DSSP file (Angstrom, degrees, kcal/mol; ACC not computed):
  #  RESIDUE AA STRUCTURE BP1 BP2  ACC     N-H-->O    O-->H-N    N-H-->O    O-->H-N    TCO  KAPPA ALPHA  PHI   PSI    X-CA   Y-CA   Z-CA
    1    1 A M              0   0    0      0, 0.0    45,-3.7     0, 0.0     2,-0.4   0.000 360.0 360.0 360.0 136.2  -23.9  -18.6    2.7
    2    2 A K  E     -AB  45  79A   0     77,-2.3    77,-2.6    43,-0.2     2,-0.5  -0.787 360.0-162.8 -97.7 138.7  -23.3  -18.5   -1.1
    3    3 A A  E     -AB  44  78A   0     41,-3.0    41,-3.0    -2,-0.4     2,-0.5  -0.984   1.9-165.2-118.2 129.8  -25.4  -16.5   -3.4
    4    4 A R  E     -AB  43  77A   0     73,-3.1    73,-2.7    -2,-0.5     2,-0.5  -0.969   5.8-166.3-115.8 126.5  -25.4  -17.1   -7.1
    5    5 A I  E     -AB  42  76A   0     37,-3.3    37,-2.5    -2,-0.5     2,-0.6  -0.954   6.3-165.2-119.4 124.4  -26.9  -14.5   -9.3
    6    6 A H  E     -AB  41  75A   0     69,-2.3    69,-2.0    -2,-0.5     2,-0.5  -0.942   9.9-169.1-108.3 121.0  -27.7  -15.2  -13.0
    7    7 A I  E     +AB  40  74A   0     33,-2.9    33,-2.7    -2,-0.6     2,-0.3  -0.948  10.8 170.0-116.3 126.4  -28.4  -12.0  -15.0
    8    8 A T  E     -AB  39  73A   0     65,-2.2    65,-3.1    -2,-0.5     2,-0.2  -0.927  37.9 -99.0-132.9 156.8  -29.8  -12.1  -18.5
    9    9 A L  E     - B   0  72A   0     29,-0.6    63,-0.3    -2,-0.3     3,-0.1  -0.483  45.8-107.8 -71.1 144.5  -31.2   -9.7  -21.0
   10   10 A K    >   -     0   0    0     61,-2.9     3,-1.9    -2,-0.2    -1,-0.1  -0.342  45.5 -85.6 -67.2 154.0  -35.0   -9.4  -21.1
   11   11 A N  T 3  S+     0   0    0      1,-0.2    -1,-0.1    -2,-0.0     3,-0.1  -0.358 117.4  30.4 -59.2 139.2  -36.8  -10.9  -24.1
   12   12 A G  T 3  S+     0   0    0      1,-0.3     2,-0.5    -3,-0.1    -1,-0.2   0.223  89.4 117.3  94.2 -14.3  -36.9   -8.3  -26.9
   13   13 A V  S <  S-     0   0    0     -3,-1.9    -1,-0.3    58,-0.1    -4,-0.1  -0.760  73.4-112.5 -87.8 128.9  -33.6   -6.6  -25.9
   14   14 A L        -     0   0    0     -2,-0.5    -4,-0.1    -3,-0.1    -1,-0.1  -0.316  26.7-161.6 -61.2 140.2  -31.0   -6.9  -28.7
   15   15 A D     >  +     0   0    0      1,-0.1     4,-2.3    21,-0.1     5,-0.2  -0.760  15.6 173.2-126.6  83.4  -28.0   -9.1  -27.7
   16   16 A P  H  > S+     0   0    0      0, 0.0     4,-2.3     0, 0.0     5,-0.2   0.842  82.0  53.2 -63.0 -32.9  -25.1   -8.4  -30.0
   17   17 A Q  H  > S+     0   0    0      2,-0.2     4,-2.3     1,-0.2     5,-0.2   0.925 110.0  47.9 -66.3 -42.9  -22.7  -10.6  -27.9
   18   18 A G  H  > S+     0   0    0      2,-0.2     4,-2.5     1,-0.2    -1,-0.2   0.905 111.6  50.2 -62.5 -41.6  -25.1  -13.5  -28.2
   19   19 A K  H  X S+     0   0    0     -4,-2.3     4,-2.3     2,-0.2    -2,-0.2   0.904 110.3  49.9 -63.8 -42.2  -25.5  -12.9  -31.9
   20   20 A A  H  X S+     0   0    0     -4,-2.3     4,-2.5     2,-0.2    -2,-0.2   0.898 111.4  49.2 -63.0 -40.8  -21.7  -12.9  -32.3
   21   21 A T  H  X S+     0   0    0     -4,-2.3     4,-2.6     2,-0.2     5,-0.2   0.916 109.7  52.1 -63.2 -43.7  -21.4  -16.1  -30.3
   22   22 A E  H  X S+     0   0    0     -4,-2.5     4,-2.0     1,-0.2    -2,-0.2   0.926 112.9  44.1 -58.1 -47.3  -24.1  -17.7  -32.5
   23   23 A H  H  X S+     0   0    0     -4,-2.3     4,-2.3     2,-0.2    -1,-0.2   0.892 112.8  51.5 -67.0 -40.5  -22.2  -16.8  -35.7
   24   24 A A  H  X S+     0   0    0     -4,-2.5     4,-1.2     2,-0.2    -2,-0.2   0.910 109.9  49.1 -64.4 -42.5  -18.8  -17.9  -34.3
   25   25 A L  H  <>S+     0   0    0     -4,-2.6     5,-2.5     1,-0.2     3,-0.3   0.905 110.7  50.8 -64.0 -40.4  -20.2  -21.3  -33.3
   26   26 A G  H ><5S+     0   0    0     -4,-2.0     3,-1.5     1,-0.2    -2,-0.2   0.902 107.8  53.3 -61.6 -40.6  -21.7  -21.7  -36.7
   27   27 A G  H 3<5S+     0   0    0     -4,-2.3    -1,-0.2     1,-0.3    -2,-0.2   0.751 105.1  55.0 -66.0 -24.4  -18.4  -20.8  -38.3
   28   28 A L  T 3<5S-     0   0    0     -4,-1.2    -1,-0.3    -3,-0.3    -2,-0.2   0.379 127.1 -98.7 -89.5   3.7  -16.7  -23.5  -36.2
   29   29 A G  T < 5S+     0   0    0     -3,-1.5     2,-1.2     1,-0.2    -3,-0.2   0.533  80.8 134.3  95.1   5.9  -19.1  -26.1  -37.6
   30   30 A F      < -     0   0    0     -5,-2.5     3,-0.3    -6,-0.2    -1,-0.2  -0.740  36.2-179.7 -90.7  93.9  -21.6  -26.2  -34.7
   31   31 A G        +     0   0    0     -2,-1.2     3,-0.1     1,-0.2    -4,-0.0  -0.268  47.3  56.6 -88.1 175.5  -24.9  -26.1  -36.6
   32   32 A G        +     0   0    0      1,-0.2     2,-0.7    -2,-0.1    -1,-0.2   0.616  63.9 137.8  81.9  13.4  -28.5  -26.1  -35.4
   33   33 A I        +     0   0    0     -3,-0.3    -1,-0.2     1,-0.2     3,-0.1  -0.838  25.2 177.9 -94.9 116.5  -28.2  -23.1  -33.1
   34   34 A N        -     0   0    0     -2,-0.7     2,-0.3     1,-0.3    -1,-0.2   0.791  68.1  -3.1 -86.4 -30.7  -31.3  -20.9  -33.6
   35   35 A D        -     0   0    0      2,-0.0     2,-0.4   -13,-0.0    -1,-0.3  -0.963  56.3-160.8-162.1 142.2  -30.4  -18.3  -31.0
   36   36 A A        -     0   0    0     -2,-0.3     2,-0.4    -3,-0.1   -14,-0.2  -0.997  10.3-174.4-128.0 134.2  -27.7  -17.6  -28.5
   37   37 A R        -     0   0    0     -2,-0.4     2,-0.3   -19,-0.1    -2,-0.0  -0.977   8.8-153.6-126.3 141.3  -28.0  -15.2  -25.6
   38   38 A Q        +     0   0    0     -2,-0.4   -29,-0.6     0, 0.0     2,-0.2  -0.818  19.8 159.9-113.2 156.3  -25.3  -14.1  -23.1
   39   39 A G  E     -A    8   0A   0     -2,-0.3     2,-0.3   -31,-0.2   -31,-0.2  -0.716  34.8 -88.1-148.6-160.5  -25.6  -13.0  -19.6
   40   40 A K  E     -A    7   0A   0    -33,-2.7   -33,-2.9    -2,-0.2     2,-0.4  -0.921  20.9-158.2-125.3 150.7  -23.6  -12.5  -16.4
   41   41 A Y  E     -A    6   0A   0     -2,-0.3     2,-0.4   -35,-0.2   -35,-0.2  -0.997  12.6-177.4-128.4 126.0  -23.0  -14.9  -13.5
   42   42 A I  E     -A    5   0A   0    -37,-2.5   -37,-3.3    -2,-0.4     2,-0.5  -0.987   7.2-164.8-127.0 133.0  -22.0  -13.4  -10.1
   43   43 A E  E     -A    4   0A   0     -2,-0.4     2,-0.4   -39,-0.2   -39,-0.2  -0.975   8.5-173.6-119.6 127.9  -21.2  -15.5   -7.0
   44   44 A L  E     -A    3   0A   0    -41,-3.0   -41,-3.0    -2,-0.5     2,-0.7  -0.952  19.6-146.3-121.9 139.2  -21.1  -13.9   -3.5
   45   45 A D  E     -A    2   0A   0     -2,-0.4     2,-0.3   -43,-0.2   -43,-0.2  -0.924  27.8-161.8-102.5 111.7  -20.0  -15.4   -0.2
   46   46 A L        -     0   0    0    -45,-3.7     8,-0.0    -2,-0.7    -2,-0.0  -0.704  25.9-148.9-100.0 144.7  -22.2  -13.8    2.4
   47   47 A A  S    S+     0   0    0     -2,-0.3     2,-0.1     7,-0.0    -1,-0.1   0.675  72.2 103.9 -78.2 -18.8  -21.6  -13.7    6.2
   48   48 A E        -     0   0    0    -47,-0.1    -2,-0.1     1,-0.1     0, 0.0  -0.426  48.5-173.9 -68.4 135.2  -25.4  -13.7    6.7
   49   49 A N        +     0   0    0     -2,-0.1    -1,-0.1   -48,-0.0     3,-0.1   0.594  60.5  89.9-103.9 -16.4  -26.8  -17.1    7.9
   50   50 A D     >  -     0   0    0      1,-0.2     4,-2.8   -49,-0.0     5,-0.2  -0.743  66.5-152.7 -84.5 116.1  -30.5  -16.2    7.7
   51   51 A P  H  > S+     0   0    0      0, 0.0     4,-2.4     0, 0.0     5,-0.2   0.828  93.1  52.6 -61.5 -32.5  -31.7  -17.1    4.2
   52   52 A V  H  > S+     0   0    0      2,-0.2     4,-2.2     1,-0.2     5,-0.2   0.942 113.3  42.6 -68.0 -46.5  -34.5  -14.5    4.3
   53   53 A K  H  > S+     0   0    0      2,-0.2     4,-2.5     1,-0.2    -1,-0.2   0.902 114.2  52.3 -65.1 -41.0  -32.2  -11.7    5.2
   54   54 A A  H  X S+     0   0    0     -4,-2.8     4,-2.7     2,-0.2     5,-0.2   0.932 110.5  47.1 -61.2 -46.3  -29.6  -13.0    2.7
   55   55 A R  H  X S+     0   0    0     -4,-2.4     4,-2.6     1,-0.2    -1,-0.2   0.913 112.1  50.4 -62.7 -42.5  -32.1  -13.0   -0.1
   56   56 A D  H  X S+     0   0    0     -4,-2.2     4,-2.0     2,-0.2    -1,-0.2   0.902 112.1  48.0 -61.4 -41.2  -33.3   -9.5    0.8
   57   57 A T  H  X S+     0   0    0     -4,-2.5     4,-2.1     2,-0.2    -2,-0.2   0.932 113.6  45.4 -65.9 -46.8  -29.8   -8.2    0.9
   58   58 A V  H  X S+     0   0    0     -4,-2.7     4,-2.5     1,-0.2    -2,-0.2   0.883 110.2  55.5 -66.2 -37.3  -28.9   -9.8   -2.5
   59   59 A E  H  X S+     0   0    0     -4,-2.6     4,-2.3    -5,-0.2    -1,-0.2   0.922 108.7  47.7 -58.0 -45.0  -32.2   -8.5   -3.9
   60   60 A A  H  X S+     0   0    0     -4,-2.0     4,-2.3     2,-0.2     5,-0.2   0.889 109.8  53.2 -64.0 -39.5  -31.2   -5.0   -2.9
   61   61 A M  H  X>S+     0   0    0     -4,-2.1     4,-2.6     1,-0.2     5,-2.1   0.913 110.5  47.2 -61.3 -42.7  -27.7   -5.4   -4.4
   62   62 A C  I  <>S+     0   0    0     -4,-2.5     5,-1.9     3,-0.2    -2,-0.2   0.917 113.4  47.7 -65.2 -43.5  -29.3   -6.5   -7.7
   63   63 A Q  I  <5S+     0   0    0     -4,-2.3     6,-0.2    -5,-0.2    -1,-0.2   0.862 121.2  35.8 -65.9 -36.3  -31.7   -3.6   -7.7
   64   64 A K  I  <5S-     0   0    0     -4,-2.3    -2,-0.2    -5,-0.2    -1,-0.2   0.775 138.8 -14.9 -91.6 -27.6  -29.1   -1.0   -6.9
   65   65 A L  I  <5S+     0   0    0     -4,-2.6    -3,-0.2    -5,-0.2    -4,-0.1   0.618 116.1  62.4-142.4 -49.7  -26.0   -2.2   -8.7
   66   66 A L  I   <S+     0   0    0     -5,-2.1     2,-0.4     1,-0.1    -4,-0.2   0.802 104.5  35.3 -71.6 -31.7  -25.7   -5.7  -10.1
   67   67 A A      < -     0   0    0     -5,-1.9     2,-1.1    -6,-0.3     7,-0.1  -0.947  67.6-135.9-125.5 143.6  -28.5   -5.7  -12.7
   68   68 A N    >>  -     0   0    0     -2,-0.4     4,-2.3     1,-0.1     3,-1.5  -0.815  24.6-165.0 -91.1  95.3  -29.9   -3.0  -15.0
   69   69 A T  T 34 S+     0   0    0     -2,-1.1    -1,-0.1     1,-0.3     5,-0.1   0.568  78.8  68.9 -67.6  -8.6  -33.5   -3.8  -14.2
   70   70 A V  T 34 S+     0   0    0      1,-0.1    -1,-0.3    -3,-0.0     3,-0.0   0.888 124.0   8.9 -71.6 -39.1  -34.8   -1.8  -17.2
   71   71 A I  T <4 S+     0   0    0     -3,-1.5   -61,-2.9   -62,-0.0     2,-0.4   0.442 121.4  69.3-121.5  -3.1  -33.2   -4.3  -19.7
   72   72 A E  E  <  -B    9   0A   0     -4,-2.3     2,-0.3   -63,-0.3   -63,-0.2  -0.922  54.2-156.9-125.5 146.2  -32.1   -7.3  -17.5
   73   73 A N  E     -B    8   0A   0    -65,-3.1   -65,-2.2    -2,-0.4     2,-0.3  -0.756  17.2-162.8-103.8 159.3  -33.7  -10.0  -15.4
   74   74 A Y  E     -B    7   0A   0     -2,-0.3     2,-0.4   -67,-0.2   -67,-0.2  -0.996  11.4-158.4-144.9 152.3  -32.0  -11.8  -12.6
   75   75 A E  E     -B    6   0A   0    -69,-2.0   -69,-2.3    -2,-0.3     2,-0.5  -0.988  11.6-150.7-128.0 139.3  -32.4  -15.0  -10.6
   76   76 A I  E     -B    5   0A   0     -2,-0.4     2,-0.4   -71,-0.2   -71,-0.2  -0.941  10.2-173.7-114.9 128.1  -30.9  -15.5   -7.1
   77   77 A D  E     -B    4   0A   0    -73,-2.7   -73,-3.1    -2,-0.5     2,-0.4  -0.983   9.0-160.0-117.8 131.3  -29.9  -19.0   -5.8
   78   78 A L  E     -B    3   0A   0     -2,-0.4     2,-0.5   -75,-0.2   -75,-0.2  -0.928   7.3-168.1-113.8 136.5  -28.8  -19.4   -2.2
   79   79 A D  E      B    2   0A   0    -77,-2.6   -77,-2.3    -2,-0.4    -2,-0.0  -0.990 360.0 360.0-118.9 124.9  -26.8  -22.3   -0.8
   80   80 A E              0   0    0     -2,-0.5    -1,-0.1   -79,-0.2   -77,-0.0   0.487 360.0 360.0 -82.2 360.0  -26.6  -22.5    3.0
């Protein structure tokens, strides 16, 4: 089973990488960008076949290591 985790900064948290991307795109002639935010994407191949157990395991991974839950949100997508 594949788990895909999208990690983004919470609203209100400064995103210097996103701001740099926004400015760089503007400098390359891509106008009309009001805001750019960057995040992380993590893909895991799990041996677990039970979607409930897999989600619980990935949730624990995010809480303990993959995401800084003070400043980051995360979303988990599972493909069986």
